[in-house]
NULO-94677 format. One record per residue (C-alpha): residue number from 1; x, y, z; residue in one letter. Coordinates in pm, 1 decimal. Example, Ala and Ser with C-alpha at 12.3 -4.5 7.8 and 13.67 -1.06 7.14 Angstrom:
! residues 2
PT    i        xx        yy        zz  aa
PT    1    1230.0    -450.0     780.0   A
PT    2    1367.0    -106.0     714.0   S
This chain:
! residues 273
PT    i        xx        yy        zz  aa
PT    1     481.3   -1471.0   -4041.7   M
PT    2     385.9   -1151.1   -3854.2   A
PT    3     473.9   -1136.4   -3486.3   Q
PT    4     180.1   -1148.6   -3249.1   Q
PT    5     218.8    -850.7   -3014.8   K
PT    6      54.3    -763.7   -2687.3   Q
PT    7    -257.0    -552.9   -2743.8   K
PT    8    -265.3    -193.3   -2628.7   S
PT    9    -537.4     -90.0   -2386.5   R
PT   10    -719.2      90.1   -2667.8   A
PT   11    -754.7    -243.8   -2849.5   E
PT   12    -917.5    -419.1   -2552.6   I
PT   13   -1301.7    -445.3   -2560.4   P
PT   14   -1469.6    -204.0   -2317.3   E
PT   15   -1673.5    -485.6   -2162.2   A
PT   16   -1356.8    -652.0   -2030.0   T
PT   17   -1204.8    -339.3   -1873.2   K
PT   18   -1259.6    -229.1   -1514.9   W
PT   19   -1483.2      74.1   -1469.8   H
PT   20   -1297.3     322.8   -1253.9   L
PT   21   -1561.6     584.1   -1327.1   E
PT   22   -1757.0     413.0   -1048.8   D
PT   23   -1500.1     568.1    -811.9   I
PT   24   -1450.4     907.0    -982.3   F
PT   25   -1615.3    1011.9   -1307.0   S
PT   26   -1294.5    1180.1   -1423.3   D
PT   27    -967.8    1328.6   -1302.2   N
PT   28   -1137.8    1658.1   -1219.0   A
PT   29   -1361.7    1485.4    -963.0   Q
PT   30   -1052.5    1311.1    -823.4   W
PT   31    -887.0    1651.5    -779.3   E
PT   32   -1189.5    1780.5    -588.1   L
PT   33   -1180.1    1486.6    -347.9   E
PT   34    -803.1    1524.9    -309.9   F
PT   35    -857.4    1887.9    -208.3   A
PT   36   -1131.3    1787.9      39.0   Q
PT   37    -898.2    1546.3     214.5   I
PT   38    -631.4    1814.9     242.3   E
PT   39    -889.5    2048.2     399.5   K
PT   40    -992.7    1785.8     653.5   R
PT   41    -637.9    1720.7     773.1   L
PT   42    -648.8    2023.6    1002.3   G
PT   43    -966.1    1902.1    1176.3   D
PT   44    -752.6    1680.1    1395.9   G
PT   45    -617.9    1982.3    1581.4   K
PT   46    -945.0    2022.0    1770.5   R
PT   47    -907.9    1667.9    1909.9   F
PT   48    -539.6    1679.8    1993.8   E
PT   49    -489.5    1701.4    2368.4   G
PT   50    -859.1    1633.1    2437.8   H
PT   51    -909.5    1261.5    2373.1   L
PT   52    -933.9    1190.9    2745.9   A
PT   53   -1200.6    1460.5    2800.1   D
PT   54   -1502.4    1242.0    2723.5   N
PT   55   -1621.7     952.4    2508.5   A
PT   56   -1794.6    1179.7    2256.3   D
PT   57   -1469.6    1360.5    2175.2   T
PT   58   -1284.3    1033.7    2132.6   L
PT   59   -1555.4     890.6    1907.9   I
PT   60   -1563.5    1209.0    1699.3   A
PT   61   -1187.4    1174.6    1651.7   C
PT   62   -1225.5     811.4    1544.6   F
PT   63   -1497.9     910.4    1297.4   E
PT   64   -1269.6    1180.6    1155.6   W
PT   65    -998.1     917.8    1104.3   M
PT   66   -1247.5     674.5     948.0   D
PT   67   -1365.2     940.3     702.8   D
PT   68   -1009.5    1027.4     601.7   L
PT   69    -922.2     659.5     561.3   S
PT   70   -1220.5     584.0     336.6   L
PT   71   -1165.0     892.9     122.4   R
PT   72    -793.5     824.6     100.6   M
PT   73    -861.4     466.8      -6.4   G
PT   74   -1067.9     583.5    -302.6   E
PT   75    -822.4     856.9    -403.2   V
PT   76    -525.2     620.1    -393.1   Y
PT   77    -708.0     328.6    -558.5   S
PT   78    -825.0     539.4    -850.7   Y
PT   79    -479.0     687.2    -913.7   A
PT   80    -294.7     356.9    -872.4   R
PT   81    -537.3     157.3   -1088.5   M
PT   82    -524.2     423.1   -1360.4   R
PT   83    -146.9     389.3   -1350.2   R
PT   84    -179.0      10.9   -1366.6   D
PT   85    -357.8      48.1   -1700.5   E
PT   86     -22.6     161.1   -1841.6   D
PT   87     266.4     206.8   -1603.1   N
PT   88     443.9     425.0   -1861.2   R
PT   89     173.3     692.8   -1841.3   N
PT   90     340.7     994.3   -1678.4   A
PT   91       8.8    1158.6   -1586.3   E
PT   92     -99.8     868.8   -1366.8   Y
PT   93     249.7     816.4   -1231.5   Q
PT   94     217.4    1172.6   -1101.6   A
PT   95    -131.6    1115.3    -958.4   L
PT   96     -15.4     801.7    -779.8   T
PT   97     284.0     984.3    -633.6   D
PT   98      57.4    1265.9    -513.2   R
PT   99    -184.6    1015.8    -358.9   A
PT  100     102.4     844.4    -178.6   G
PT  101     228.0    1177.8     -46.3   A
PT  102    -122.3    1265.6      72.8   L
PT  103    -149.3     931.8     253.6   A
PT  104     167.9    1021.9     442.3   V
PT  105      11.2    1356.1     539.2   K
PT  106    -298.7    1173.4     664.6   V
PT  107     -82.0     944.9     876.8   G
PT  108     110.2    1242.3    1011.2   S
PT  109    -208.9    1435.3    1095.8   A
PT  110    -342.7    1140.8    1297.7   A
PT  111     -10.0    1042.0    1456.6   S
PT  112    -104.4    1199.1    1790.3   F
PT  113    -398.3     964.4    1848.0   V
PT  114    -232.9     640.6    1959.8   V
PT  115      25.8     796.9    2196.0   P
PT  116    -250.2    1009.1    2349.9   E
PT  117    -472.8     704.7    2398.3   L
PT  118    -193.2     525.0    2579.9   L
PT  119    -125.5     829.1    2798.1   A
PT  120    -484.5     839.9    2930.8   M
PT  121    -530.7     806.8    3305.1   P
PT  122    -574.0     446.1    3410.1   E
PT  123    -934.3     330.4    3374.1   G
PT  124   -1047.2     624.3    3155.3   R
PT  125   -1068.0     417.9    2836.9   L
PT  126   -1257.9     139.8    3016.7   S
PT  127   -1497.0     401.3    3152.1   E
PT  128   -1564.8     533.4    2801.2   F
PT  129   -1629.6     180.2    2675.9   Q
PT  130   -1878.5     123.2    2956.0   T
PT  131   -2070.0     448.7    2918.5   T
PT  132   -2087.4     474.2    2537.8   S
PT  133   -2233.9     205.7    2312.1   S
PT  134   -2057.5     358.9    2009.9   K
PT  135   -1722.3     264.3    2159.6   M
PT  136   -1803.9     -99.5    2084.4   G
PT  137   -1732.1     -38.9    1714.7   I
PT  138   -1370.9      36.5    1803.3   Y
PT  139   -1315.6    -233.8    2065.5   R
PT  140   -1094.9    -453.1    1848.3   H
PT  141    -884.9    -159.7    1724.8   A
PT  142    -835.1     -37.3    2082.0   L
PT  143    -741.5    -384.5    2204.7   D
PT  144    -482.1    -403.9    1927.4   D
PT  145    -334.6     -65.9    2025.4   I
PT  146    -310.2    -166.4    2390.7   L
PT  147    -152.9    -497.6    2292.3   R
PT  148     127.4    -316.2    2107.6   K
PT  149     176.7     -50.6    2373.6   Q
PT  150     548.7    -118.9    2421.1   E
PT  151     607.0     -48.4    2050.1   H
PT  152     425.0     285.7    2041.2   I
PT  153     644.9     594.7    2056.5   L
PT  154     579.8     952.1    2166.6   S
PT  155     358.5    1180.6    1958.0   S
PT  156     663.3    1359.0    1817.7   T
PT  157     835.2    1033.3    1726.1   E
PT  158     518.2     885.5    1575.2   E
PT  159     475.8    1197.1    1361.9   K
PT  160     833.7    1168.1    1241.0   L
PT  161     792.2     801.1    1148.3   L
PT  162     470.5     881.9     963.7   A
PT  163     640.7    1153.4     762.8   E
PT  164     926.5     928.9     648.0   V
PT  165     673.8     673.1     526.7   G
PT  166     701.2     797.6     169.5   E
PT  167    1077.7     740.0     173.3   L
PT  168    1023.9     389.6     306.5   A
PT  169     799.7     307.8      10.7   E
PT  170    1068.3     407.1    -243.3   A
PT  171    1216.7      57.1    -295.8   P
PT  172     872.8     -85.7    -373.3   G
PT  173     792.4     200.1    -609.4   A
PT  174    1125.2     161.7    -791.5   I
PT  175    1076.5    -213.6    -828.6   F
PT  176     719.6    -166.1    -952.5   S
PT  177     818.5      81.0   -1223.3   M
PT  178    1117.4    -126.0   -1335.8   A
PT  179     917.4    -448.6   -1335.0   N
PT  180     590.3    -321.0   -1481.6   N
PT  181     691.7     -32.0   -1705.9   A
PT  182    1053.7     -64.3   -1817.7   D
PT  183    1114.6    -438.7   -1839.3   L
PT  184    1049.4    -588.6   -2184.1   K
PT  185    1067.7    -956.9   -2271.9   F
PT  186    1177.9   -1101.0   -2606.4   P
PT  187     941.4   -1297.0   -2829.9   S
PT  188     912.9   -1674.9   -2829.6   I
PT  189     771.3   -1936.6   -3065.8   I
PT  190     443.2   -2077.5   -2935.6   D
PT  191     316.2   -2434.1   -2986.8   E
PT  192     157.0   -2343.8   -3320.7   S
PT  193     480.4   -2197.8   -3456.8   G
PT  194     378.8   -1831.4   -3424.7   K
PT  195     621.5   -1566.8   -3299.3   T
PT  196     456.7   -1420.9   -2988.8   V
PT  197     565.8   -1139.7   -2756.9   E
PT  198     623.7   -1280.2   -2408.8   L
PT  199     467.2   -1086.7   -2122.9   T
PT  200     406.0   -1152.7   -1754.8   K
PT  201      38.1   -1176.0   -1848.4   G
PT  202      75.1   -1462.3   -2096.3   N
PT  203     367.1   -1637.0   -1922.6   F
PT  204     146.3   -1878.8   -1727.7   I
PT  205     -45.0   -1965.4   -2043.8   Q
PT  206     281.2   -2075.9   -2205.5   F
PT  207     390.5   -2259.5   -1890.9   M
PT  208      71.3   -2466.7   -1918.0   E
PT  209     135.2   -2554.4   -2282.5   S
PT  210     134.9   -2923.2   -2379.3   H
PT  211     456.9   -2855.1   -2572.0   E
PT  212     765.2   -2894.2   -2351.1   R
PT  213     968.9   -2677.4   -2589.5   R
PT  214     724.0   -2388.3   -2545.1   T
PT  215     726.8   -2422.6   -2167.7   R
PT  216    1107.4   -2426.8   -2157.5   K
PT  217    1145.9   -2132.6   -2395.8   E
PT  218     896.3   -1922.1   -2199.2   A
PT  219    1066.1   -2004.3   -1868.2   F
PT  220    1419.6   -1941.0   -1992.3   D
PT  221    1322.9   -1619.4   -2172.4   T
PT  222    1143.2   -1467.8   -1875.0   L
PT  223    1405.5   -1548.0   -1612.5   Y
PT  224    1707.5   -1472.3   -1830.8   H
PT  225    1557.1   -1126.8   -1882.9   T
PT  226    1525.4   -1078.5   -1506.7   Y
PT  227    1878.1   -1211.1   -1458.2   Q
PT  228    2019.6    -927.3   -1669.8   K
PT  229    1897.3    -685.0   -1401.1   Q
PT  230    2037.1    -880.1   -1105.4   T
PT  231    2226.3    -584.6    -958.0   N
PT  232    1923.9    -354.8    -981.4   T
PT  233    1694.5    -607.1    -811.3   W
PT  234    1954.6    -675.2    -541.2   A
PT  235    2006.7    -305.9    -464.4   A
PT  236    1630.6    -248.5    -448.4   T
PT  237    1579.1    -545.2    -215.7   L
PT  238    1870.2    -435.0       1.6   N
PT  239    1713.1     -90.7      43.5   S
PT  240    1377.8    -245.8     129.7   S
PT  241    1532.8    -472.5     395.5   V
PT  242    1718.7    -177.5     550.0   K
PT  243    1391.4      15.5     568.0   S
PT  244    1218.5    -276.5     743.4   D
PT  245    1505.4    -308.4     991.5   V
PT  246    1498.8      64.7    1064.1   F
PT  247    1128.4      69.2    1150.8   F
PT  248    1156.7    -250.5    1355.7   A
PT  249    1439.1    -102.3    1563.9   K
PT  250    1257.6     229.6    1600.9   A
PT  251     959.5      44.1    1746.9   R
PT  252    1173.3    -176.8    1973.3   H
PT  253    1111.6    -509.0    1801.1   Y
PT  254    1382.0    -773.7    1812.9   S
PT  255    1371.6    -816.5    1435.0   S
PT  256    1196.9    -699.0    1119.7   A
PT  257    1029.4   -1039.9    1102.5   L
PT  258     876.3    -997.3    1447.5   E
PT  259     754.7    -647.4    1354.2   A
PT  260     594.5    -774.2    1034.6   S
PT  261     415.7   -1063.0    1206.3   L
PT  262     294.9    -857.5    1501.7   D
PT  263      24.9    -671.2    1308.1   D
PT  264    -154.2   -1003.2    1255.0   D
PT  265     -71.4   -1137.4    1602.8   R
PT  266     134.2   -1420.7    1456.7   V
PT  267     398.5   -1546.5    1704.2   P
PT  268     748.1   -1617.7    1574.1   L
PT  269     717.0   -1982.1    1677.4   R
PT  270     419.9   -2024.4    1438.9   V
PT  271     619.5   -1875.2    1149.9   Y
PT  272     924.2   -2087.7    1229.3   D
PT  273     724.2   -2409.9    1246.6   S
């Protein structure tokens, strides 16, 4: 009996695929938007050192950051989701890497903003919030920045941390490629007696089978395959933990756990309970 293999993307009906052309019609349009973001990076120079001048300047800076963030979101999403269609595709691996590098540049270009906000003369930010209705849009973001004031570094240090962001993402990228592109699972016998290629996509289907033998074979096959790469997974996780610890220490948190929870204002005691 012929083995039932996972279908290639070309064999999947168009109606069931996502439509990334709603983001960019093709790679050429993606390249144009990529170039536009690179051009806009330098616009931050006209705000640097002037955020305390008046509310209009501060708002214009926020709007510049919002525009970059929205554009960057589309550029990264398109590249990453194209790669997700087939993680072995070198073209979209390259686009995703470029998008990630550009995101680091965006973070670096805007790294002056938070330290400069915190260095404003006392009462200046409150004055801006009182005199400009547009400042209300950013009230929550500003409150969050002020809340984390003790963990914000100087402009130079913030720029440095932003620029090493791409290195910090390496463990996740390595795991993703190993897990989604390189790892292959053996075939199993399904409940009807057919030889079927096991994938992460159909694993749950087999785990819900009414046949215990099928459930056990799917479970054992999947996790024995992962077990063969134990050293690779351990080294990748170790690198990721070291990265988390580094950034937590750099920002004066007591632990990587505290740093991770702080973005969502979750106290350690809530996590521990």
